[in-house]
C-alpha positions, 0 to 999 in steps of 0.5 A: 523508524528506518526506511526498511520499517513501516509503522502501524499507522503508515501500514494502516494508511497504505491498506486504506489507500489500496482499498484492501481488506486486512486479509487481502493485504496479508495475501498480497504480502504472502504473510498470515493475517495474524502477522499483519495483525501483529504489525498493525498493533505494533506488537511486531514491526513490519521490516525488511522485504515486507516493508519494501513491498508495502512501500512499493505497492503504495508507490505503484498505486500512486503512479497508476492513479496519476497515469489514469488522471492524465489519460482522463484529462487528455480524453476530456480535452479531446472531447471539447 
């Protein structure tokens, strides 16, 4: 699988990580729920711009989570 493709398992993990329903993920990617179902079943491959966007969403969420942890840790330390 190339960097321009997302496997069904990876896609499922990212959807779970983002806390989205399949319908919400399809809306975020501007694809039909049926297209997302094809990708999740492996009948078709999530590739190209959609794959790049899926990976970007995952990275952005991870970065936001890290920033939130940093801010919360700093606030807790300031309270001590």
